[in-house]
C-alpha positions as CSV (number, residue, x, y, z in Angstrom):
1,M,136.9,51.8,127.9
2,T,137.1,52.3,131.6
3,I,134.3,55.0,133.2
4,A,137.1,57.4,134.3
5,T,138.0,57.6,130.8
6,K,134.4,57.9,129.3
7,A,133.9,61.0,131.9
8,I,136.9,63.0,130.9
9,G,136.3,62.3,126.9
10,L,140.1,60.4,126.2
11,P,140.3,57.5,124.2
12,C,141.0,54.4,125.6
13,D,144.4,53.2,123.4
14,A,147.3,53.7,125.1
15,M,148.7,55.6,122.1
16,D,146.3,58.0,122.1
17,L,146.0,58.2,126.3
18,Y,149.8,59.1,125.3
19,K,149.1,62.0,122.6
20,A,145.9,63.6,125.3
21,I,148.7,63.8,127.8
22,Q,151.3,65.5,125.6
23,D,148.3,68.2,124.2
24,L,147.9,68.6,128.0
25,Y,151.2,69.5,128.8
26,A,151.6,71.7,125.6
27,E,148.5,73.8,126.5
28,K,149.9,73.8,130.2
29,E,153.0,75.1,129.1
30,K,151.2,77.9,126.7
31,L,149.1,78.7,130.1
32,E,152.2,79.0,132.0
33,R,153.8,81.4,129.3
34,V,150.6,84.2,129.4
35,I,150.6,84.0,133.2
36,A,153.8,85.2,133.4
37,S,153.0,87.9,130.9
38,L,150.8,89.1,132.9
39,E,151.7,88.8,135.8
40,E,155.1,90.7,134.5
41,L,152.2,93.7,133.5
42,Q,151.0,93.9,136.9
43,R,154.4,93.9,138.2
44,T,155.3,97.1,136.1
45,A,152.3,98.7,135.6
46,G,152.4,98.9,139.7
47,S,156.1,100.0,140.4
48,E,154.5,103.3,137.5
49,P,151.1,104.5,138.7
50,V,149.6,106.0,135.7
51,L,148.6,109.5,136.5
52,P,145.8,111.2,134.9
53,K,145.8,114.1,133.0
54,Q,145.8,117.1,135.1
55,T,142.9,119.5,134.1
56,K,141.7,123.0,135.2
57,R,142.9,123.9,138.9
58,R,140.1,124.0,140.5
59,G,138.7,126.3,143.6
60,R,139.9,129.6,144.1
61,K,142.5,131.6,142.0
62,S,145.7,133.1,143.9
63,M,145.4,137.1,144.2
64,D,148.7,139.5,143.9
65,S,149.3,142.1,145.8
66,T,147.4,144.9,143.5
67,E,144.4,142.7,143.6
68,R,144.7,142.3,146.9
69,Q,144.9,146.4,147.5
70,E,142.2,146.9,145.7
71,V,139.5,143.9,147.4
72,S,140.6,145.6,150.9
73,E,139.8,149.4,149.8
74,R,136.5,147.9,148.1
75,M,135.9,146.2,151.6
76,R,136.7,149.1,153.7
77,K,134.3,151.7,151.7
78,Y,131.4,148.7,152.0
79,W,131.9,149.0,155.8
80,A,132.0,152.2,156.3
81,S,128.8,152.6,154.6
82,R,127.0,150.2,156.4
83,R,128.5,151.8,159.8
84,Q,126.7,155.3,158.7
85,P,123.8,155.3,160.9
86,K,120.5,155.8,158.4
87,H,118.4,158.9,158.6
88,T,115.2,157.5,159.2
89,D,112.1,159.5,160.8
90,S,112.0,157.3,163.9
91,S,112.2,160.1,166.2
92,E,109.1,161.5,165.1
93,K,107.1,158.4,165.3
94,N,108.0,157.4,169.4
95,E,106.8,161.5,169.7
């Protein structure tokens, strides 16, 4: 038995060597089939991206024209009240 056959754990007979080679070829073919199927999965997965399910929409909700009109009236009243001068007795304090 040579050092090379000892290192890789192969027997030294010519028939055993032939069987070892045949086993390695069989395993190689099996690995090639597995690699090919994984590559096919990757190729088909790349063409159709899986999109997550849409959940509730985030952000502001859109208003229809009646809601927009209500908000407009409310804001008009708000700003009108802000523009009115406040009645304080500041004129009496200055005298």
